[in-house]
N, C-alpha and C positions, 0 to 999 in steps of 0.2 A: 457946247458940252461945258459944261460946269464941274471943276475938281478941287478939291485942295491942296493945298500945298504943304509941306512938313509943316510949317509954322501953324496950318490951321486955315489960313485965310484962301477965300477964294480965288480961283483961275480959271481964266476962260479959257479954253483950248481953240482953235480952230481944226475943223474935221480935215482929214486927211482925203488925198483925191481916192477914187477905185483905182488905179492903177502905185499907186503908194500903200495904197491897205495889202492889197496883193503882193507886193516884193516884202513889207514888212513880213506879213503873215508865212509866205514863203522862206525867208530868212530864219526867221522864228522855228519852224519847222525842220526846215535845215542842220541848224541847230541841235533840236530838240533831239533828232535823229542821233548825230553825231556822238551827241551825251549820252543817249542812252544805249549804242552800240557798247562805247567804253565801258559805261556800267555793266554792261555783260560780262564783257572780256573780263575785268578786272575781279567782277566776282569766280564766274567761270575759273580761275589761277585761283583767288583762294581757295575755293572748295577743292583742285586739284593739291595746291600745295597742303593744304590742312589733311587729307588721304595719304600723301604722299609721306608727311611726319609723324600719322600715324601708326600706317606700316612699317616707316624705318623704327618707331618706340617699343610695336610690340615684334620686329625681328632683334632687337635689341636686348629686351626681356628675353625670348627665347633663348636667346646665346647664351645670356649669365646664367637659365636654367639648366641649360645643357652642361656648361660649367662646373658648377655647381655639385649636379648627377654625378659628373665625371669625378671630382672632387673627393665624392660622399664614398664614392666604388673605391677609391685609391686607398684614402683613409682603411676602408677595410681590410685591402688587399697587405696593408703593411701591417695592419696588429695580426690579421693570420701568421704571416710572416714572422714578426715578431716571435705570437706563439711556439711555431715550429720552431726559429732559432734558441728559446729556454727548451724546449725538449729534446732537439741536438742536444747541447752543450751537459743536458741532463744525461742524457744514454753517455756519450762523451765521458764524462768524471765520472760515469759507474762504472764502462766498458774497463777501462783504467785503472780504477780502483783493482777489479777484475785480472787485469795483467797482472798488476806490480804482486798482489797477494799471489797469483800463478807461479811468477819467478821469483820471488822469495821462498814458495814451499816449493819449488823445483831445485833451487838451490841449497835448500837444505837435505832437502831426500839424497842429493847426490853422491852426500857422503856415504848414507845406507846401500845403495843402491849392489843389490845384491844378484847373482845372473838370471834369476826367476823376477828378479824386476824390473826387466830392464822393459819386455814389451808395455808392461802397465806406464813405463815412462814413457815409451814412444807416443802411446796414444796423450799422455800429459802436454809434451812439444807439438801435436797434433792441434791438441784444443787450444793450446796457447799458439800457434800460427793461426787457427782459426778469428780467435778475439784477436788480434792485430790484423787480420784483413775485415774483421766487421770493420774496425776504430779508423782504419783509413777510407772506407766506405761514407761513414760517420764525418769525416772531416773532409771530404767530395761533398758532401751533401750540404755540409755548414757552408763552403766559399760557394756554392752553385746561387745559396741563398742571400751569400753576399752581393756578389753579380747583380743578383735581383734586386735587392735591395739600394748600389750603386746607379742600377739605373733610372730605376722608378725616382731618385735623389735627382737626376740629370734631367728626368723629364718633367720633374714637380717643378724645378728653379727657370727651364725653357718656359710653362706654362705663364 
């Protein structure tokens, strides 16, 4: 049999015996089988790794989306609490003004009290006490809102 070598020259190749040809074919088939098994294993590992990576990426995206939604909810809650605090401050200031006016009025009225006006004065003092109780309630609500905001700040810092 004639073949060409790398330089393009004809080279005579001696034929193999049947036993040598069978041995070479057997070795070649063994090598092909082993390489194909290795290829399949590597390909399966690549596919598994790609699926795992995609699943992890999807999970991270879902976690980020969840955290963003929680953050949006906390921002809305904080804004609502700020508005409630401002309203409570306005109410407290208004009540303090009313209490101050009533105290001024009651002190000036004490000079002009007569026996007939005593019952009226008791009613005024009762109203003053009611307003002071309302003022304490408003102050208590402000304290609760402050505690809520402090807790939310701690939660934001821990996240």
